[in-house]
C-alpha positions in Angstrom: 19.0 10.8 -101.4 17.5 13.4 -99.2 15.6 16.2 -101.0 17.3 19.6 -100.8 15.8 22.8 -99.7 15.9 25.8 -102.1 14.8 29.3 -101.1 13.0 30.9 -104.0 14.4 34.1 -105.6 12.2 37.2 -105.8 12.2 39.9 -108.4 10.4 43.2 -108.8 8.0 42.8 -111.8 7.4 46.4 -112.9 5.6 45.3 -116.1 3.8 42.4 -114.4 5.5 39.8 -116.5 5.8 36.4 -114.8 8.8 34.2 -115.5 8.5 30.4 -116.1 7.2 28.3 -113.1 5.9 31.4 -111.3 2.5 32.7 -110.2 1.5 36.3 -110.1 -1.6 38.0 -108.5 -2.6 41.6 -108.1 -4.7 42.7 -105.1 -5.9 46.2 -104.1 -3.5 48.1 -106.4 -0.5 46.4 -104.9 1.5 44.0 -106.9 2.2 40.5 -105.4 4.2 37.8 -107.2 5.4 34.4 -106.3 8.5 32.8 -107.9 8.2 29.1 -108.3 10.9 26.5 -107.9 12.2 23.7 -110.0 10.5 20.3 -109.8 11.5 17.8 -107.1 12.5 20.5 -104.7 10.7 21.8 -101.6 10.4 25.6 -101.7 10.1 28.4 -99.2 8.1 31.0 -101.0 8.6 34.7 -100.2 6.0 37.4 -101.0 7.0 40.9 -101.9 4.7 43.9 -102.1 5.5 46.6 -104.6 3.7 49.9 -104.4 2.4 51.1 -107.8 3.5 54.7 -107.1 6.5 56.5 -105.5 5.8 58.2 -102.2 7.6 61.5 -103.1 6.2 64.5 -104.8 6.4 64.7 -108.7 8.1 61.3 -109.0 7.4 58.1 -110.9 8.9 54.6 -110.9 11.2 53.7 -113.8 11.7 50.2 -115.3 14.3 49.4 -112.6 11.8 50.0 -109.8 13.5 53.3 -108.7 11.8 56.6 -108.1 12.8 59.3 -110.5 11.6 62.8 -111.3 8.7 63.3 -113.7 9.6 65.1 -117.0 10.2 68.8 -116.4 11.1 68.3 -112.7 14.5 68.3 -111.0 16.1 67.0 -107.8 19.5 66.0 -106.4 21.0 62.7 -107.5 19.4 61.1 -104.4 15.7 62.0 -104.1 14.9 63.2 -100.5 11.6 63.8 -98.8 11.2 67.0 -100.8 10.7 64.9 -103.9 11.2 66.8 -107.2 10.4 70.4 -108.1 10.6 72.8 -110.9 11.6 76.5 -111.5 9.4 79.0 -113.3 10.6 80.9 -115.2 13.3 78.5 -116.4 16.8 79.1 -115.0 19.3 80.8 -117.3 22.6 79.2 -118.5 25.1 78.5 -115.7 22.3 78.4 -113.1 20.7 75.6 -111.2 17.1 75.1 -109.9 17.1 74.7 -106.1 14.3 73.6 -103.7 11.6 74.8 -103.5 12.0 76.4 -107.0 14.7 79.0 -106.8 17.2 79.7 -109.6 20.8 80.2 -108.3 24.0 80.8 -110.3 26.6 78.1 -110.2 29.8 78.5 -108.2 32.0 81.0 -109.9 29.1 83.0 -111.5 27.0 85.9 -110.3 23.5 87.1 -111.2 19.8 86.5 -110.4 19.9 83.0 -112.0 16.9 83.9 -114.3 18.1 86.6 -116.7 21.9 86.1 -116.5 24.8 84.5 -114.7 28.0 86.1 -115.6 31.4 84.6 -114.7 33.4 85.9 -111.7 36.8 86.0 -113.3 40.0 85.3 -111.4 43.6 85.8 -112.3 45.1 82.4 -113.2 48.4 81.2 -112.0 50.6 79.9 -114.9 52.3 76.7 -113.8 54.0 75.4 -116.9 53.8 75.4 -120.7 55.3 73.1 -123.4 57.1 74.0 -125.7 58.8 77.2 -124.5 60.2 77.9 -127.9 59.4 77.2 -131.5 60.8 77.9 -134.9 58.3 79.6 -137.2 55.7 77.2 -138.5 57.4 74.2 -137.0 54.9 73.7 -134.1 51.3 74.7 -134.1 50.2 74.5 -130.4 51.5 75.2 -126.9 50.1 73.1 -124.0 49.5 75.2 -120.9 49.0 74.1 -117.3 47.4 76.7 -115.0 45.6 77.0 -111.7 42.7 79.1 -110.3 42.1 80.2 -106.7 38.7 78.5 -106.7 37.1 75.5 -108.4 35.0 76.9 -111.3 34.1 75.6 -114.8 36.1 77.4 -117.5 34.7 77.3 -121.1 37.6 79.1 -122.9 41.0 80.6 -122.4 43.4 83.1 -123.9 47.2 83.2 -124.4 49.2 86.4 -124.9 52.5 86.4 -126.9 53.8 89.9 -126.1 50.8 92.0 -127.3 49.4 89.3 -129.6 46.4 87.5 -128.1 45.1 84.1 -129.3 42.0 82.1 -128.3 42.7 78.8 -126.5 40.6 75.6 -126.1 40.1 74.1 -122.6 41.4 70.5 -122.4 40.8 70.0 -118.6 40.0 72.2 -115.6 43.8 73.0 -115.3 45.0 72.7 -118.9 44.4 74.7 -122.2 45.7 74.3 -125.7 46.8 77.5 -127.5 47.8 78.0 -131.2 51.2 79.5 -131.8 50.8 82.6 -134.0 53.1 84.0 -136.6 55.5 86.4 -134.9 58.8 88.0 -135.4 62.0 86.1 -134.3 62.9 86.8 -130.7 61.9 86.3 -127.1 58.5 87.7 -126.0 56.4 87.7 -122.8 53.9 84.8 -122.3 50.8 84.9 -120.1 47.4 83.3 -120.0 43.9 84.4 -119.0 40.3 83.0 -118.8 38.5 86.2 -119.7 41.0 88.2 -121.8 41.3 90.8 -119.1 42.9 89.3 -116.0 46.3 87.9 -117.0 48.7 85.6 -115.1 51.6 88.1 -115.1 54.1 85.3 -114.6 57.1 87.0 -116.1 57.7 83.9 -118.3 58.7 84.1 -121.9 58.3 82.3 -125.2 61.0 82.3 -127.9 60.4 82.4 -131.6 63.4 80.9 -133.4 64.4 81.4 -137.1 62.9 79.1 -139.7 64.6 75.8 -139.8 65.1 74.3 -143.3 65.3 70.6 -143.9 68.0 69.0 -145.9 65.6 68.3 -148.7 64.5 71.9 -148.8 68.2 73.1 -148.9 69.0 70.7 -151.7 65.9 71.8 -153.6 66.9 75.5 -153.2 70.5 74.9 -154.4 69.2 72.8 -157.3 66.8 75.6 -158.3 69.6 78.2 -158.2 71.9 76.0 -160.3 69.2 75.3 -162.8 68.4 78.9 -163.1 72.0 79.8 -163.7 72.4 77.1 -166.4 69.3 78.4 -168.2 70.6 82.0 -168.1 74.0 80.8 -169.4 72.3 78.8 -172.3 70.1 81.8 -173.2 73.1 84.2 -173.4 75.1 81.7 -175.4 72.3 81.2 -177.8 72.0 84.9 -178.4 75.7 85.4 -179.0 75.8 82.4 -181.4 72.8 83.7 -183.3 74.4 87.2 -183.6 77.6 85.8 -184.9 75.9 83.5 -187.4 73.7 86.3 -188.8 76.5 88.9 -189.5 78.5 87.0 -192.3 75.4 85.9 -194.1 74.3 89.5 -194.4 77.6 90.5 -195.8 77.8 87.8 -198.5 74.2 88.2 -199.8 74.3 91.9 -200.1 73.3 93.1 -203.7 74.9 96.5 -203.4 78.4 97.0 -204.9 81.1 97.5 -202.4 83.1 100.6 -202.9 86.7 100.3 -201.9 88.6 103.4 -200.8 90.7 105.0 -203.6 94.3 104.4 -203.4 96.7 107.2 -203.5 100.0 106.7 -205.2 103.0 108.8 -204.3 
């Protein structure tokens, strides 16, 4: 049987750990390693050189052999020839550190990037909301779908039931979840906002229905009314019985002589 030919695999050994049947050597701060082959096979050995440091500014090599930013430095997802950089002073919330070290507010925010970045609010467009009506206390939330003229990150929202405003939680960039407040029965205007100032002005409405009672609740109320009536009837009956029972006994046991009216004879 003719002996086969196997090309040896090569790996980047960041921590200089040689696998079985391999030989490693280190020359002039560059890492060389040879991966050996199984016995009884003729091997073609490949040599790979691995630089000990990354060529970009403020970068280091991680355990996967990739160049990453040093702690405290930033860069895009793919490191370019600019390497990594830092901003001093540190950028404020909703701001990013851009090359060569400038703080700029994110899209949808305005400011110097250092002291503040305030949102640029836009009037949302109300697309849909479910449910559009609710009996009092039967549903607790309304799910709202909305749209904004630009793509910005929204952290909170508001819903307005007539003149009653509630705070909503953001579910996705185009959805928010709003609690249904206690309100009088009837139809009211419904709009949403991302700042509590600029409202959708959609002209849509939300209807508050009367409270719905379950069959169990209705039976319970009727039973309570009947039981109350029975108790009142028994109480009145007991009082009448006691009064009738007490009157003859008082007459019989009286110690005073009874004076009968004198009779007149004609």
